[in-house]
C-alpha positions as CSV (number, residue, x, y, z in Angstrom):
1,M,101.9,112.9,92.0
2,E,98.5,112.2,93.6
3,N,99.2,108.5,93.5
4,L,102.6,109.0,95.2
5,F,101.1,111.0,98.0
6,L,98.3,108.5,98.6
7,G,100.9,105.7,98.4
8,L,103.1,107.3,101.1
9,V,100.1,107.9,103.4
10,Y,98.9,104.4,102.8
11,S,102.3,103.0,103.6
12,L,102.5,104.9,106.9
13,Q,99.0,103.7,107.7
14,M,99.9,100.1,107.2
15,Q,103.1,100.5,109.3
16,T,101.1,102.0,112.0
17,M,98.5,99.3,112.0
18,M,101.3,96.7,112.3
19,S,102.8,98.6,115.2
20,L,99.4,98.7,116.9
21,G,99.2,94.9,116.6
22,K,96.3,95.1,114.2
23,L,98.1,93.5,111.2
24,A,100.8,90.9,111.1
25,N,104.2,91.7,109.8
26,P,104.2,90.5,106.2
27,V,107.8,89.3,106.4
28,S,107.6,87.4,109.7
29,G,103.9,86.7,109.7
30,K,103.9,87.7,113.4
31,I,102.0,90.4,115.3
32,E,104.7,92.8,116.5
33,K,103.2,95.5,118.7
34,N,105.2,98.7,119.3
35,L,103.1,101.6,120.5
36,E,106.0,104.1,120.4
37,I,106.5,103.5,116.7
38,A,102.7,103.7,116.2
39,K,102.6,107.1,117.9
40,M,105.6,108.3,115.9
41,N,103.9,107.3,112.6
42,I,100.6,109.0,113.7
43,D,102.6,112.1,114.5
44,M,104.3,112.0,111.0
45,L,100.9,111.6,109.3
46,E,99.6,114.6,111.3
47,M,102.6,116.6,110.2
48,L,102.0,115.7,106.6
49,E,98.3,116.7,106.9
50,E,99.3,120.0,108.4
51,K,102.1,120.8,106.0
52,T,100.0,119.9,102.9
53,K,96.9,121.8,104.0
54,G,95.5,123.7,101.1
55,N,97.6,121.7,98.5
56,L,95.5,118.5,98.6
57,T,92.6,117.4,96.4
58,D,89.3,116.8,98.2
59,E,90.0,113.0,97.8
60,E,93.5,113.3,99.4
61,S,92.3,115.5,102.2
62,K,89.4,113.1,103.1
63,F,91.7,110.1,102.8
64,I,94.3,111.4,105.3
65,T,91.7,112.8,107.7
66,N,89.7,109.6,107.8
67,L,92.7,107.3,108.2
68,L,94.1,109.6,111.0
69,T,90.8,109.4,112.8
70,D,90.9,105.6,112.5
71,L,94.5,105.3,113.6
72,R,94.0,107.6,116.6
73,L,91.0,105.5,117.8
74,N,93.0,102.3,117.4
75,Y,95.9,103.8,119.3
76,V,93.7,104.9,122.2
77,E,92.1,101.4,122.3
78,E,95.6,99.8,122.5
79,I,96.8,102.2,125.2
80,K,93.7,101.4,127.3
81,T,94.3,97.7,126.8
82,K,97.9,98.1,127.8
83,D,97.0,100.0,130.9
84,K,94.3,97.4,131.8
85,D,96.8,94.5,131.3
86,E,99.4,96.3,133.4
87,N,96.9,96.9,136.3
88,E,95.9,93.3,136.2
89,D,99.5,92.2,136.3
90,K,100.1,94.4,139.4
91,E,97.0,93.0,141.1
92,S,98.1,89.5,140.4
93,E,101.6,90.2,141.8
94,K,100.0,91.6,145.0
95,K,97.9,88.5,145.4
96,D,101.0,86.3,144.9
97,E,102.9,88.4,147.5
98,Q,100.0,88.0,150.0
99,I,99.9,84.3,149.5
100,E,103.7,84.0,150.1
101,E,103.4,86.1,153.3
102,K,100.9,83.6,154.7
């Protein structure tokens, strides 16, 4: 049973890393970033952690805690990058509009 639980958690971790754009999709070989799916997977892992509290081995508990920490940090990094890119795009559009007005 332990291997099945760790396999499920690992599978969700890999799906999340692909959704964060950190790993290429093994089928297409492409980076396919989708932060909404990444957040949903993180939420599912958090739910699994909460619902299984007290029923996990020390190894399982450490595994899910550590991977959730890593996924959260990567998610925040990607959100910051997205926000920065969006702000740069807006500034670029403003400059283009100012140039067109002249």
